[in-house]
C-alpha positions as CSV (number, residue, x, y, z in Angstrom):
1,M,80.0,128.5,66.3
2,F,80.7,129.8,70.0
3,N,83.0,127.8,71.9
4,P,82.9,128.7,75.6
5,L,86.3,127.3,76.2
6,D,87.8,129.9,74.1
7,I,87.0,132.9,76.2
8,L,90.0,135.1,76.9
9,R,91.6,134.8,80.4
10,P,91.5,137.7,82.7
11,E,94.9,138.9,83.7
12,K,94.5,138.1,87.3
13,L,92.6,135.2,88.9
14,T,90.6,136.0,91.9
15,N,89.6,133.7,94.8
16,P,85.8,134.1,95.6
17,F,86.3,133.2,99.2
18,T,88.7,136.0,100.0
19,Q,87.4,139.6,100.3
20,T,88.6,141.9,97.5
21,K,89.0,145.5,98.5
22,T,87.1,147.5,95.7
23,V,86.4,150.9,97.1
24,S,84.4,153.6,95.6
25,E,85.2,157.3,95.8
26,S,83.3,157.7,99.0
27,G,85.5,155.1,100.5
28,M,82.9,152.3,100.6
29,S,82.7,149.1,98.7
30,T,79.8,149.2,96.2
31,F,77.4,146.4,95.4
32,G,78.2,146.8,91.7
33,N,81.9,146.1,92.4
34,F,81.0,143.1,94.5
35,L,78.8,141.8,91.8
36,K,81.4,142.4,89.1
37,S,83.9,140.5,91.3
38,A,81.5,137.6,91.6
39,I,80.9,137.4,87.9
40,N,84.7,137.6,87.1
41,S,85.1,134.6,89.7
42,A,82.4,132.6,88.1
43,N,84.2,133.2,84.7
44,N,87.4,132.1,86.1
45,K,85.8,128.9,87.4
46,L,84.5,128.1,84.1
47,L,88.0,128.6,82.5
48,E,89.6,126.4,85.3
49,A,87.1,123.6,84.6
50,G,87.7,123.9,80.8
51,D,91.5,123.8,81.4
52,I,91.1,120.6,83.7
53,T,88.9,119.0,80.9
54,R,91.4,119.5,78.3
55,K,94.0,118.2,80.6
56,V,92.0,114.9,81.1
57,A,91.6,114.6,77.4
58,S,95.2,114.9,76.6
59,G,96.2,112.5,79.4
60,E,98.0,115.0,81.7
61,V,95.5,114.5,84.5
62,K,94.3,110.9,85.3
63,D,91.7,111.7,87.9
64,I,88.3,112.2,86.4
65,N,87.0,113.4,89.7
66,Q,88.8,116.8,89.4
67,V,86.7,117.4,86.2
68,V,83.5,116.6,87.8
69,F,84.2,118.8,90.9
70,A,85.5,121.6,88.8
71,W,82.3,121.7,86.7
72,Q,80.1,121.4,89.7
73,E,81.8,124.2,91.4
74,A,81.5,126.3,88.3
75,G,77.8,125.5,88.0
76,L,77.1,126.3,91.6
77,T,78.8,129.7,91.1
78,L,76.6,130.4,88.0
79,K,73.5,129.4,90.0
80,M,74.3,131.6,92.8
81,I,74.9,134.6,90.6
82,R,71.7,133.9,88.7
83,S,69.6,133.8,91.9
84,V,71.2,137.2,93.2
85,T,70.4,138.8,89.8
86,Q,66.8,137.4,90.0
87,K,66.2,138.8,93.4
88,L,67.6,142.1,92.3
89,I,65.2,142.2,89.3
90,E,62.3,141.2,91.6
91,G,63.2,144.0,94.2
92,A,63.4,146.6,91.4
93,K,59.9,145.6,90.0
94,T,58.5,145.8,93.5
95,L,60.1,149.1,94.0
96,F,58.8,150.6,90.7
97,Q,55.4,149.3,91.2
98,T,55.1,151.1,94.6
99,N,52.7,154.0,94.9
100,I,54.1,157.2,96.4
């Protein structure tokens, strides 16, 4: 059975609110790199929420509000990524249906 809390940790945690400098060969940041960074950020949020949940369950953290806020933040990040990918899919469909 798949347990989402057993996902391997990335080596470096990223902050989604700071701009990461991912630069392609042409010297410009690509949308693919930005999307990859956003997905890694969402994964990190889920991992942090899982860690806080385990800490509450073990008694290390007493404030249940931290768990709620962490899961809400992770959920909002996932919704944002889902909406961006849906818009990309809609745009690609519109582009492919265009008559030339």
